[in-house]
N, C-alpha and C positions, 0 to 999 in steps of 0.2 A: 123919627118914624120912617120906616122903610116903605117906599111906595114905588110901584111900577104902574104907570098910567098910559093906557092906549087911547087912541082916537082915530077917527076916519072911516069907520065902517058905515054901512048903509045898504040901500037897495039900488041895484043898477041892472040894466038890461044886458043880455049877452052881447059881448063885443065891446062893452064899455070899460071904463077905468075907475079905479078908486086908489087913494093913497092913505096907507096906514102910517101912524106915527106912534112912537112909544118913548116915554121919558122916564128915566130912573132917578130916584131922589139921590141927593148928595150923600146920604147916610150909607149908601152901599159902597164899600171900599174895594179897591182892586178889581174893578169891572174888567172882565176878559171878554167872554163871548156874549153877544146879544143876538137874539133870534126870534123868529116867528114860528108858531105852531098853529095847527087848526084841528078842530074836531067837528065832524059832521054828525048828525043824529044817527045813533046806532053804530058808530065807528070809533076806532081808537084815535087818540090824539096823535098827530103826525107832524114831523118837521116840514116846514115850508121852506125856510131859508135861515141861514145863520151867518154871522160875520164876527171874526175874532178881532181882538184889539190890534193885531198885526196886519189885518186886512184879508186874511184867508176867508173865502166865502164858500158856502155849501148850499146847494139848491136841491129840492125834490125834483125828480125828473119831470113830473107833471107840470111844473111851473117854469122850467128853463125856457128862456127866450121871451117870456111874458112878464115875469116879475123881476124886479131889480132891488136888492137890498143895499143900503148904505147906512153910514153912521156918522154922527158929529160928536166926537169925543168931548169937545169943550162943553157941549150941551147935554151930555149923557143921553143922547137921543138916537134912536134907530128908525129908519124909514123903510117903507115897503110900497113903492108904486106898483100897482097891479094893472096890467093892460090886457086887452083881448080876453076879458073875463068870460068864463063858461059857467053854465049852471052847476057843474060838478065842483066848482070852487066855493059853493055855498057852504058856510061853516061858521062856527065861532072861532075867531082868530085870537090867539093868546101870545103875548110877548113874554119872553123869558130872559132874565138878566142873570148872569153868573158873576158873583163876586168872590174874591179870594182874600182870606185873612191868613197870613203866613203860608201854611201848606194846605189849608182846608178851603174847599169850594162850597159856596152856598148859592142855591138857585132861588130866584125870586120871580114870581109870576104876577102878571096883571090880571085884571078881572075879566078880560075878554071883550071883544067887540064883534058884533054880528055883521057878517057879510052875506048878502042874499043876491044871487044873480038869477034873474028871470029869463025864461026862454022866449 
């Protein structure tokens, strides 16, 4: 069974920190990119940060300098420590894992974890 499981969300005051984790099951083959997206109420889902298997990293401009994405390939896990959180960071955060079988890419999503930043 393919699973992508997130953890680490919660409620924090502005300026505080949280650390998100996401683990992909071993049934996902050829994992390439792992990333975090978020969706605030009434808004579209947007990329927060992503990291490729080779180490290339991409961040949304709004989180640069505050969030740091990393991954542990041996554990199929991606991490997102979030510092200096702002109320506008409030959203449901989703982990996305891309697997590849031969030449086809498949995206797997977690169920989401709520991050709420109070002012």
